[in-house]
C-alpha positions as a Markdown table, in Angstrom:
| # | Residue | x | y | z |
|---|---|---|---|---|
| 1 | Met | 99.5 | 91.5 | 85.8 |
| 2 | Thr | 98.5 | 89.7 | 82.4 |
| 3 | Gly | 101.3 | 88.4 | 80.3 |
| 4 | Ala | 100.7 | 91.2 | 77.9 |
| 5 | Gly | 100.8 | 93.7 | 80.2 |
| 6 | His | 104.4 | 91.8 | 81.7 |
| 7 | Val | 105.9 | 92.4 | 78.1 |
| 8 | Cys | 104.8 | 95.5 | 77.3 |
| 9 | Thr | 106.6 | 96.7 | 80.8 |
| 10 | Ala | 109.6 | 94.6 | 79.9 |
| 11 | Ile | 110.5 | 96.0 | 77.0 |
| 12 | Cys | 109.8 | 99.6 | 78.1 |
| 13 | Ala | 112.1 | 98.9 | 80.9 |
| 14 | Gly | 114.7 | 97.1 | 79.1 |
| 15 | Ala | 114.9 | 99.7 | 76.3 |
| 16 | Ala | 114.7 | 102.4 | 78.7 |
| 17 | Ala | 117.3 | 100.8 | 81.0 |
| 18 | Leu | 119.7 | 100.7 | 77.8 |
| 19 | Thr | 119.3 | 104.1 | 76.9 |
| 20 | Leu | 120.2 | 105.4 | 80.2 |
| 21 | Met | 123.7 | 103.4 | 79.8 |
| 22 | Gly | 124.1 | 105.2 | 76.3 |
| 23 | Gln | 123.3 | 102.0 | 74.1 |
| 24 | Asp | 121.5 | 101.4 | 71.4 |
| 25 | Pro | 118.2 | 99.3 | 72.6 |
| 26 | Met | 117.9 | 98.6 | 68.4 |
| 27 | Ser | 121.1 | 96.9 | 68.2 |
| 28 | Pro | 121.6 | 93.0 | 68.3 |
| 29 | Pro | 123.1 | 93.5 | 71.9 |
| 30 | Gly | 120.3 | 96.0 | 72.9 |
| 31 | Ala | 117.6 | 93.7 | 71.3 |
| 32 | Leu | 118.9 | 90.7 | 73.0 |
| 33 | Ala | 119.1 | 92.0 | 76.5 |
| 34 | Val | 115.5 | 93.7 | 75.8 |
| 35 | Ala | 114.5 | 89.9 | 74.6 |
| 36 | Leu | 116.1 | 88.8 | 78.2 |
| 37 | Thr | 114.3 | 91.3 | 80.3 |
| 38 | Val | 110.9 | 90.3 | 78.6 |
| 39 | Ala | 111.6 | 86.3 | 79.4 |
| 40 | Gly | 112.8 | 87.0 | 82.7 |
| 41 | Ser | 109.4 | 89.2 | 83.2 |
| 42 | Leu | 107.3 | 85.9 | 81.7 |
| 43 | Leu | 109.1 | 83.4 | 84.2 |
| 44 | Pro | 107.1 | 83.8 | 87.7 |
| 45 | Asp | 104.1 | 82.9 | 85.8 |
| 46 | Val | 105.3 | 79.3 | 84.8 |
| 47 | Asp | 103.2 | 78.0 | 88.0 |
| 48 | Thr | 100.3 | 79.0 | 85.9 |
| 49 | Glu | 99.5 | 76.1 | 83.3 |
| 50 | Thr | 97.8 | 78.9 | 81.0 |
| 51 | Ser | 100.4 | 81.6 | 81.1 |
| 52 | Val | 102.8 | 81.9 | 78.3 |
| 53 | Ala | 105.8 | 80.6 | 80.7 |
| 54 | Gly | 103.2 | 77.9 | 81.4 |
| 55 | Arg | 102.7 | 76.6 | 77.8 |
| 56 | Cys | 106.6 | 77.4 | 76.8 |
| 57 | Leu | 107.6 | 75.1 | 79.5 |
| 58 | Arg | 105.0 | 72.7 | 79.8 |
| 59 | Pro | 106.7 | 70.2 | 82.0 |
| 60 | Val | 107.4 | 72.5 | 84.5 |
| 61 | Ser | 104.3 | 73.7 | 84.6 |
| 62 | Phe | 102.6 | 70.4 | 85.0 |
| 63 | Thr | 105.2 | 69.8 | 87.8 |
| 64 | Leu | 104.4 | 72.8 | 90.0 |
| 65 | Ala | 100.9 | 71.9 | 89.3 |
| 66 | Ala | 100.9 | 68.3 | 90.7 |
| 67 | Leu | 103.1 | 69.5 | 93.4 |
| 68 | Gly | 100.2 | 71.7 | 94.7 |
| 69 | Val | 102.2 | 74.6 | 93.8 |
| 70 | Ala | 99.5 | 77.6 | 93.8 |
| 71 | His | 99.7 | 80.7 | 91.6 |
| 72 | Arg | 102.1 | 83.6 | 93.1 |
| 73 | Thr | 103.6 | 81.2 | 96.0 |
| 74 | Leu | 107.0 | 79.8 | 95.0 |
| 75 | Thr | 107.6 | 81.2 | 91.8 |
| 76 | His | 106.7 | 84.8 | 93.1 |
| 77 | Ser | 108.7 | 84.5 | 96.2 |
| 78 | Leu | 112.1 | 86.2 | 97.6 |
| 79 | Met | 113.3 | 82.5 | 97.6 |
| 80 | Ala | 112.8 | 82.3 | 93.7 |
| 81 | Ala | 114.1 | 85.9 | 93.1 |
| 82 | Leu | 117.1 | 84.7 | 94.8 |
| 83 | Ser | 117.5 | 81.5 | 93.0 |
| 84 | Val | 117.2 | 83.3 | 90.0 |
| 85 | Gly | 119.8 | 85.7 | 90.8 |
| 86 | Ala | 122.2 | 83.0 | 92.1 |
| 87 | Ala | 122.2 | 81.2 | 88.4 |
| 88 | Cys | 122.2 | 84.6 | 87.3 |
| 89 | Trp | 125.4 | 85.4 | 89.1 |
| 90 | Trp | 126.7 | 81.7 | 87.8 |
| 91 | Leu | 126.2 | 82.0 | 83.9 |
| 92 | Ser | 127.4 | 85.7 | 84.1 |
| 93 | Ser | 130.8 | 84.4 | 85.8 |
| 94 | Ser | 130.7 | 81.8 | 83.1 |
| 95 | Gly | 131.0 | 83.8 | 80.5 |
| 96 | Leu | 127.8 | 85.5 | 79.6 |
| 97 | Gly | 129.0 | 88.7 | 80.8 |
| 98 | Ala | 126.0 | 90.7 | 81.8 |
| 99 | Tyr | 123.1 | 89.1 | 79.6 |
| 100 | Pro | 122.0 | 87.1 | 82.5 |
| 101 | Trp | 121.3 | 90.2 | 84.7 |
| 102 | Trp | 118.9 | 91.3 | 82.4 |
| 103 | Phe | 116.9 | 88.1 | 82.5 |
| 104 | Leu | 117.0 | 88.7 | 86.3 |
| 105 | Gly | 115.9 | 92.4 | 86.1 |
| 106 | Gly | 112.7 | 91.0 | 84.1 |
| 107 | Phe | 112.2 | 88.8 | 86.8 |
| 108 | Leu | 112.1 | 91.5 | 89.4 |
| 109 | Leu | 109.8 | 93.4 | 87.6 |
| 110 | His | 107.3 | 91.0 | 87.3 |
| 111 | Leu | 107.5 | 90.4 | 91.2 |
| 112 | Phe | 107.7 | 94.4 | 91.6 |
| 113 | Leu | 104.4 | 95.1 | 89.3 |
| 114 | Asp | 102.5 | 92.0 | 90.4 |
| 115 | Ser | 103.2 | 93.3 | 94.4 |
| 116 | Leu | 101.3 | 96.2 | 93.3 |
| 117 | Ser | 98.2 | 94.3 | 91.9 |
| 118 | Ser | 95.0 | 93.7 | 94.2 |
| 119 | Gln | 96.3 | 89.8 | 94.5 |
| 120 | Gly | 99.7 | 91.1 | 95.6 |
| 121 | Val | 102.9 | 88.8 | 96.1 |
| 122 | Leu | 103.7 | 86.6 | 99.1 |
| 123 | Trp | 107.3 | 87.3 | 99.2 |
| 124 | Leu | 108.4 | 85.3 | 102.1 |
| 125 | Trp | 106.3 | 82.1 | 101.1 |
| 126 | Pro | 106.3 | 79.6 | 102.5 |
| 127 | Ala | 107.0 | 81.6 | 105.8 |
| 128 | Gln | 103.5 | 82.9 | 105.7 |
| 129 | Arg | 102.6 | 79.5 | 107.1 |
| 130 | Phe | 104.1 | 79.6 | 110.3 |
| 131 | Leu | 104.4 | 83.7 | 110.9 |
| 132 | Gly | 100.5 | 84.2 | 110.2 |
| 133 | Ser | 99.1 | 87.2 | 109.2 |
| 134 | Gly | 101.3 | 90.4 | 108.6 |
| 135 | Pro | 102.5 | 92.7 | 105.8 |
| 136 | Tyr | 104.2 | 90.1 | 103.4 |
| 137 | Arg | 100.7 | 88.5 | 103.2 |
| 138 | Tyr | 98.0 | 89.1 | 100.2 |
| 139 | Lys | 95.0 | 88.6 | 100.8 |
| 140 | Arg | 94.3 | 90.4 | 104.4 |
| 141 | Gly | 94.5 | 94.2 | 104.1 |
| 142 | His | 96.2 | 94.2 | 100.8 |
| 143 | His | 94.0 | 96.5 | 98.2 |
| 144 | Gly | 96.7 | 97.0 | 95.6 |
| 145 | Val | 96.7 | 99.5 | 93.1 |
| 146 | Tyr | 95.2 | 97.8 | 90.2 |
| 147 | Arg | 93.0 | 94.1 | 89.7 |
| 148 | Val | 94.5 | 91.8 | 87.4 |
| 149 | Gly | 93.0 | 92.1 | 83.7 |
| 150 | Ser | 90.9 | 95.7 | 84.6 |
| 151 | Ala | 91.2 | 98.7 | 82.6 |
| 152 | Gly | 93.2 | 99.8 | 86.1 |
| 153 | Glu | 96.3 | 97.2 | 84.7 |
| 154 | Ala | 96.0 | 99.0 | 81.4 |
| 155 | Leu | 96.2 | 102.4 | 82.8 |
| 156 | Met | 99.3 | 101.3 | 85.4 |
| 157 | Val | 101.2 | 99.8 | 81.7 |
| 158 | Val | 100.8 | 103.0 | 80.3 |
| 159 | Leu | 102.1 | 105.1 | 83.0 |
| 160 | Phe | 104.9 | 102.9 | 83.6 |
| 161 | Cys | 106.2 | 102.7 | 79.7 |
| 162 | Gly | 105.8 | 106.4 | 79.7 |
| 163 | Val | 108.0 | 107.0 | 82.5 |
| 164 | Cys | 110.2 | 104.4 | 80.9 |
| 165 | Val | 110.0 | 106.8 | 77.6 |
| 166 | Ile | 110.5 | 110.2 | 79.6 |
| 167 | Leu | 113.2 | 109.2 | 82.1 |
| 168 | Pro | 115.8 | 108.9 | 79.2 |
| 169 | Ala | 115.2 | 111.8 | 78.0 |
| 170 | Val | 115.0 | 113.9 | 81.3 |
| 171 | Cys | 118.1 | 112.5 | 82.6 |
| 172 | Arg | 120.0 | 112.9 | 79.7 |
């Protein structure tokens, strides 16, 4: 998914989650939670120097490129998600409350939505090197729901955001 798609879906998901919890997404604490969700949703693409995260965190992006880390490998893996989760747990227990969890939510949302693309996600990276082909691979047999940058992606974003708008109204 493109950066714009990740931003749109993160805003909608964060606002919907806050609304479902009875909180105002437009209040300062709600806006911060949504902003952290958006930031988390952009972070996995730090492995691409041309992405928003890659441009904002250029030293990290440059280092990953210099180490030969390909797009949708390390930063799109279960290992990365667990690492971000551990950091969020530590920050949350250090007095930041629930705010770090919004960041993790955005990160996981990114991985989920990218999993649905034709490229998919290597959830078990780097294990696929040793395990061969299987359901955790993204090239062999993975067709995906949409292609990145296509009209299918735009439709996916609209449908996802539509569900985020309707869900809080239905669940009240």
